[in-house]
C-alpha positions, 0 to 999 in steps of 0.5 A: 301487232297492232294491239296493246296488253296489260293488267286490269282487276277481274271482274269474277275475283279482283285479282290481276288479270291479264287483257288484250286490245286490237284494232285490227282487222276489227276492234277485238278484246280479250281478258284471261284471270289465271286466279279463278279462270275468269275469261272475256273474249271477241269472237266472230260468226255470222247470225243463219237466216232467221236469227239475221231476219230476226235482228233486222225486224228488232232494228226496226222497232228500236228505230220506230221505222216503218216500212218504205222509211230510209233505213228500214230493213227488209226481211232476207229471202233464203236466196239473197241470204246465200248470195251473200259473200261471207269472209271465214271467221277471223278469231274463231269460235270457243271451245265450249267444252271449257266453259265450267257447267253450273 
């Protein structure tokens, strides 16, 4: 394994919890507190076309870019989006049944 692990104070309850950090194949972090159940983790996946185009638009606004500027991101068409090669998720997604309902 390429990562490191250890203990640190839980953000929620202050008890000692356990973290893991890795940088291969990309940066990931996780934390688990066995006292209160607080968790953090890195997950991976892909935005759908609508979400991706909204994020591209927000990027342009945040960077103060106008169409024609270097770095400006045009919205993708469905065909362009479908043509993107995607690796399967590495980490997977969270099981939503473990989340507590407030």
